[in-house]
N, C-alpha and C positions, 0 to 999 in steps of 0.2 A: 616219614613225616613231610607233609608238604610245607615248605618253609613259607609263613606269612600269606599263603595263598594269593600271591600278587596275580594280576591279570594275565601275564604271560605263563605263569605256573598253571594256571587254571586251564588256559587254552592248551598247553602241552599235554596236561593230564587228560583233558576231554579228547584230544586227538589220539592218544595211545589206548584209551578205553575203547574208543570207536574202532581203532585198528584192530584190537584183540577180538571183537565181535565179528568184524569183517573177515579176518583171518580164519575164524572158526568156520563161518558159513562157506568161504572159499575153499576151505580144506574139504568140505563134503562135496562141494561142486566138482573139484578137481579128481576127488577119489572116485566118482561115478561117471567120469567123463562128460561132464556137463548135463547130465540127466539123473537127478536125484530120484530113487525109487520112492514110491508113496509111503512105504513101511519105514523108511529113514527120515522122512520129514518132521514127524513128531519129536523122536529123540533130538534131532537137530535143533529145532526151536525151543525145547524145554531144557537142553544142557547149555545154550549160549548164555544165558543169565549168569550161571553157575562159573563158567569158563571166565567171563568178564570180571566177575568178582574176585576170583582167585588171582588173575592177572593184575587186577588194579591194586590188590593188597600187597602183591610182590613188587610192584612199580613204587608204591609208597614206602614200603619197608626197606628198600635198597637205595632210596634216596635219589631217584632219577631226576628230581626237579630242582635240585641245588645248582645245576649248571646252566649254561645258557646255549641255545642252539646255534648261535653264530660262532661259538667256539668249540663245536662239537669235534671231539677228536677220539683217538684209539681208546683212551681210558673211559670215555663215554660208552663207546660201542661195547667194551668189555663188561661194563656194568649192566647194560641192557641184556647182553648175552646170559649173564649170570641170573638175572631176574626172570627172564624167560624161561631158563632151564629150570629154575626151581619150580615156577608155575606149571611147567609141562610135566613135572614129576609129581607135583601135588595133586593136579586135577584128576587124573584117572583114579587116584586112590578115593578122592571124594566121590566120583561117580559110583564106584564099586560099592562104597559103603552106603551112600543115601539112596540111589536109585539102581540096585542091581539088575532091575528088569531091563533098563536100557542097555541095548548092545550096539556100542559105538565102534566102528571099524578101527582096528589098530593103526592103520595107515592114516586116519585121521588125526590121531594122536601125534603122529610124526610130522604130517604136513603143516598142523597148525602153528607149532613154534618156528618153524623155518620161515612160513609166510609172514608170521608177526615180526620177526627179526628183519625181514626184507622191508615191511612197511615202516617200521619204527626207525631203523638205522637208515633206510634209504631216505626218508623224508628229512631227517636231520641233515645228512650229507647234501641233500639237494639244496635245503635252505641255506647252508653254509656256502655252497657253491654260489647260489644266487646272491648272497650278501657280499661274497668276495668276487663278483663277477667281472671286476676290473683287472684280476691277476693275469689272465690271458693277455690282457691288453698291455701289461707292463707300465700302468700309469696312463695319465691323459694323452691323447695323440698330439695335442698342441701344448704339451708341458716342456719344460726345459729339459734337454737331453743330459743325462748324468751316467757316470761310470761308477760302479762300485768295485772298490779293491779289497779283495778278500772274498772267498766263495765257501767259507766254513759257516759255522752254525750262526754266528752273528751276522754274516752276509745273507744268510736265508731268512732271518727274521727280518732284517732291514728291507729286503726284496718284497716280503709279503706286505709291510707297512707302506712301501712307496707304490704297490699296485693299486691302492686305493686312493692314491693322491691325485690331485688335479693340478699339482704345481710342477712334478717330476715326470720324466719318461726314461726309464732305464734301458739304455741301448746295449749294456752288456756288463760282464764281470772280468775282473783281471785277477789272477791267483798264481803265485810261484810254484805251486804244486801242478807239474806238467801233466801228471795223470787226469787232471781235471780238464784240460784244455779240449775244447769241443763239445763238453757235455752241456745239456740244458738243465736249467733249474727254474721251474715255474715259468717256463717259456722263455727265459733268458738265457743267452750263450756265454760260456766262460770262453772268452776270446784268445787269452793266452797269458803269458806272464806279465807282472807289473811293469817290466822294462819296456813293454809295448805301449805304455801310456801316451807318450808324445804323438806316435803315429796314429793311434786309435782315436785320440782326442780330435786330432787334425781331421781324420777321415769322417768321424760323426758330428763335427762342430760341437764338441763337449766342451763347456766352460766351468763345469764343477765335476769334482771327483769326491767321493765319500769314502773315507778309510774306515772300513768295518772290521777292525782288527783290535778290539778293545784289550786283549790280554797279550799283545806282542810286545816285544822289546822297544825301548826308546830309540835304539839305533835303527830298527827297522822304521818306525815312525819317521825319524828325521830323514832317512833315504827317500821315503814315499813323498814326504813334504818337498824335498830337494827335485824329485821327478815331476811333481806337479808345477813347481817354480819354472822348470825348463819347458814344460809343455804349455805354459801360460794357462794353467787351470787353477781355479781356487780350491785349496784343499778343506775339506769338511770332515767332521769325525762324528761319531755315535756316542750316546752315553755309556755307562759302564756295562760290562758283559752281563752282570746280575739283572740290571733294568731291562736289558734287551730280552734275555730269556725269559723273564718274568712278565712279557707282554706289556711293560709300562711305556714303550717307546711310541712316540708319536712323531710325526714329520717336523713338527715345530721344534722338538727337542734335538734335531740335528743342528750342529752348531760348528763354528769356526774352530780350527786347531788352536789351542792356547800354549803358552810357554811351558806350563807345568805338564802338558802331554808329551813333551820331549824330555822331561827330566829323568825318566826312567826309574821312579820310586816304586818299590813293591808296597802292596797294601800292609797296613799295620794289622798284626793279629794281636787283639787285646784279651785279656783274662777278664771276660765278661762277669764270671761268677764272682770272682774277687772283687771287681769294681762295684758290683751290686752290694756286696756286703759292706763296702766302704761307704757308699753313697745313697743306697736306697733307704728312704725314710729318715734321712739325716738332714741337718741344716748346714748348708755350705755357702760360704762367703767367697765372692770373687772381688777383688780390688782391680781398678782399671777394667770394669765390666764392659764398658763401651768400646774399648780399643779393639783392635784386630785380633789379637791373641786373647783377650779377655773374653770377648763376645762369643769366639768360637768354643772356648772352655764352657762357657754357659751353655750353649746348644748341645756340646757332647755330654756334658753332666746331666742335662735334662732327660737324656735317653735312660738314665738309671733311677729315674723317679725319686729325687730327694723330696723330703717333707717340705722343704722351703729353700728357695734360692735368694740370696741376698746380694743385691747388685751394689757395689760401692764405687762411685764415679765422680770425678771433679767437674767434666764437662756435661752441662745440662742438656746439650743437643744429643751427644752420644748416649747419655742415659735415656733421653725420650726415645730414641730410635731402637734400642734394644728393648725397651719396655713396649712398644708398639709391636716389634716382631714377635716377642713372646706371647702377646695377647692374642695374635692371629695363629701362630704355629704351635705353641706350647700352653695352651690355655688351660690345660690340666695340671700345670705345675705352679703351686703358689710362689709368688715373687715378691720381693721388697725393693723398692728403688730408692737409695739413699744418695743425696748429692753431699759429698764430703771430700776433705783433703786428707791423705794419709799422714801428713806431717802434723795434723792437729791431734794432739794426744787425747784431749778430753772429749772431742767428737768421735774418735775411734773407740775410745773405751765405752762411751755411751752405747755405740752399735753393738759391741760385743756383750755389754751387759744386758740389753734388751732382747737380742736374738740368740744368744750363746751357740755361735756356730760350732760345729762339730769338726769341719774341716775348711781350711782356709788356703785359697790360691791366691798369691800375691802377685798380680800381673802389672800394677801400676808402676811406670818408670818413664824418665825421659830416655829415649833411645836415638835420637838423631845426632849422628857424630858431629858434623860441622857446626850445628847449631849450639851444641852444648860445649864446644871447644873455645869459644870466645864471648865474652860478655856474661854468658849464663853459667860459668863454671860453678859458682857457689850454689846456685838454685839447683844445679844437677846433683851436687853433693847432698843438699837438704832433701830433694825429692827421693833419690835413690837409696841414700844411706839412712838419713833420719827417718823417712817414710817407712823403709823396711823395718827399722828398730822399733818404731812405734807400733806397727801392726804385730811384729813378732812378739813384742812383750805383752801385748794385750792378748793374743793367742795363748801364751803361757799363763797369764794371769787368770783369765776366764776358762782354763781347762780345754781348750780346743785339743782335739785328738792328733791332728796333723796340720802343719804349715808347710806349704809348697811355695818355694821362690822360683820365679821365672827369671833365669839369669841368661847370659849371652856368651858366644864364643869370643867377644872382643874383651871379656874379662881376663883371657889368656894372654900373658904378657903384653899388657895394655900399652898402648902408645898414645892413648887419647883419654880425656877426662871422664867420658862416659864409661868406658871400659874399666878404668881405675875405680870408679865409684861403684860399679856392679860387683867388682871383686871385693871390695870393702864390705858391700851388703852380704856377700856370700859369708865372709868371715864373721860377720855379726851373728848369722844364723847358725854356723858352725859352733861358735863360742857359747850360744845360748842353749845348745843342746844339752851339754853336761849330763848331768843324771836326772834331768826333768822328764816329766811323763809325756809332754807334748813333743811329738817327733818333727824335727825340722829337716826338711829335704830340698835340696838345691837342684834345679835342672837347667842344663847349659845347652844351648843350641844356637845356630847361625841365623841367617836370613830366611824369611818366609816370604814366598811369592804373594804379592797382592796386599801386602800389610801396609799400615800407615807409614809413609815415608820410604816404602820399596821403590827401586827403580822402574818397576814395571809400569805403573800408571805414568810416571814421567815420561818414559819412553813412548808410551801410547799417545799422550798429548803431543809429543814432538813429531811423531809420525804424521798425526792428522794435520798438524800445522804445516807439513811438508818438509820438516828437518831443519837444520841438522839435529842428529840424535847425539847428545853430548855422552862421551865416556871419559872418565878421568885419565886412564892410561891404557895402553894397548895390552898390557900383561896383567891388569888387575883381575883377580879372581875371587870367588865367593862360594861358600856353600849355601845351597837352596833347599828347602822343602815346602810343601804346601801347608797352608794354615790349618787345615783339619788333621793332617799327619802330625804336625807339631803339637796340637791340642791332644791328640790322643795318646802320643808318647809322653806327655807331661802327665796325664791322669794315670798311665801305666806306671810311670817312675813314682808318683805319689803313693800308688798303691804298694809298690815293693819297697819303698824306702822305711828303714827301721829307725832312722834318726842319725843326722850328722854326715850323710853322703851327699857327694856331688855327682849326679847322674849326667853323664855325657851321651847326647843322641848321635846315633849314626847318621851323619849328614851326606853320606855318599860321596861322590866324586865332585871336586870343585869345578865351577863353571866360570869360563872366562866371560867377563861382561861384555866385551866386544863381540864374542860370538853370540851372546843372548841378544844384542842389539840387532845383529845380522839376521837371527832367527825371526825376530818380531818383525822387522821389515818384510821379509819374505812372507811370513803369515798373514800380513795385511794386503798381499797381492802385488807388492811393489819390489823393485830391484834396487840393488845398492847404488845404481846409477841414478834413481829417481830420488831416494832419500840418502844423503851423505852422512857419514859418522864423523864427528869432530872430538879430538882428544884435547881435554881442557887442563889436564895436570892434576895430580892428587890434591886433595882438599886438606885443611887443617886436621891432623890427627888420624888421617886415613892410611891404612896400610895397603901393600900390593897383595899380600896374602894373608888370610885369616888363619888362626890356628885353634885347635880344639883343646888341647891340652898345655900345661906348662912344660918348659923344659925340665928334663928329669922326671917329669910325672909319670907314673904307670897307671895302668888301669885294670880293673878286675872285670871278669866276665860276669855276667847275670844269667839267669834263665831265658831272658828275652833278647833275640839276636840284634835288636836295635839299640839296646841300652847296654852302657858299661858305666862302671863306677871309677872316678879319678881318685886316686891316692894322692891327696895333696898335702901340703906342709901343714905342721900343726899350728894352730892359731896360738898366738901369744896370751899367756894367762891373765895379763893385766888389760885385756882389750876393752872390756866393758867400762871400767872406771877411767881409764886413759882416753878412750875414744870419747866417752861423755864430756870430760874435761876439755878435750880440743874442740868438739863442735860446739860447746857453749861459750868458749873463750875466744873464738876467732873474731878479731877485729879487723884486720886486713883481708878484705875479700877480694882483692884483685886477682886477676887471672893467674899470674905467676905465683902469688902467696898460696892460692889453693892448690895449685899443682905441686908446690913444694910440700904442703901438709900430706897431700895424697901420697907422695913418694916416700914419706916417712912411714906410711902405714902399709903401703904395697910396694915392697923393694922392687918387684918385677916392672913397675911402671917406669917406661922411659919415654918421656914426652918427646915428640918430634920438634926438632929445631924450626 
């Protein structure tokens, strides 16, 4: 069937029908050495209409016009071959049945499909070659010279894209597979291994190198970035391997190497079928929906087609921004934007009563350690503990199926108010589980790159300003993951949780913040001599090293390789009543008094002096 009969499809169809007729006439012409006998002229002209009709029916039946000539490839030629072969088999039978008096030479039946294949396939390939006419030129002659690092499938796809560019001129490729050295790919030469980058860049005046190895390890990427630094070449990279192979890459999508490219995190494998059962057609509430984690959770949830997404957010600006984004990118998902405070019991109850969410993701929290350590200690407890308690109790009261609390690695042996308050929030959820039908799940992880309050935006601003880049201590380390990865694992943990668990995410290897600062300076095209690193000393409540598990805690494996369950201490049975009494009776809200109160509830909490 001809899809929508677009102008391009109609022209392609007309071309092929004409080719079928010309091929039939040419077959007669060749069969008789360019001198057709008079007795064969009548059969030739009287059968040409029939052969064209049969060929046309086969062309349409095999869907030859769903593709585009500019992307003609082997699968398209294979489809043409099948359609022509079927037509070449069917038409002689039609002639014998309908016009047995006509004697068509057998060689004509053989020559016709061969000529038709040549006309149809050749014209498509010629059109694609004309469309990609810059491939032989490797880009514009006056474009910026560039080297491609990697001669694999990604490098090949990138080379095709750059060949049509007016901005770039590919001077060659570098690849550590020595068997590739000297070979030519679409007119570009594989010059040698990547270690030749400094000499090659100097020889060709190259100022940019594109790392076309989207599936390689982070160690290899770091080595290539270091090579670029030594060669005074700006490192660039390509989108994901999937996007490259899917033909989605454009030159504009080639980007600078970012810190998360050097993290070495493996892609998250999600149980999509399970998540679809959990979220498809359900009402989902996300608190803190305008924050870095909350907003990414909303994006990830949208892929599973909930019947309604309820955004609960205290910040008007953050709520407006996520509303605008969903209006542009996820217009098929019904959303409700609610400005509200998770500490406000009546307001939260009103939201639950009105929208009756099936699944709740509680991401609203105060997270910035130094800001929460002084002056704001009581507000931290109110927001992180009372806010969690209010939303969790509403989920229980109004029959939500699952409640997922976003926690932090700073809740492990906390040395700061923020971490202690989040540990107490975990305990609230654990105690609420009991025998209730709502399943309370806690997910604990470390820092995420690019989140609100992350060091990444701060370092970027300091580098742009010329430095110094401020790091608290030469040995301070943190666990990092990307925001999408964290959100995906939160969803996966929410699916797997049966109630009362604390899921711990695999955060990979800890990263020295000083090394991260150095990498960011290099990725900006500068040297450490250009932008200095200054050590300012640990801030209030800050640890040198973050921990994922409590001392003496054990973990249980789960079916997912990036998720484990922490076997935490039992929560005291009087927590509900006693905690309510403490929260409602606190009169002295000084920093020291709040710390003393937290220490009574969280014995592991040891405030820094």
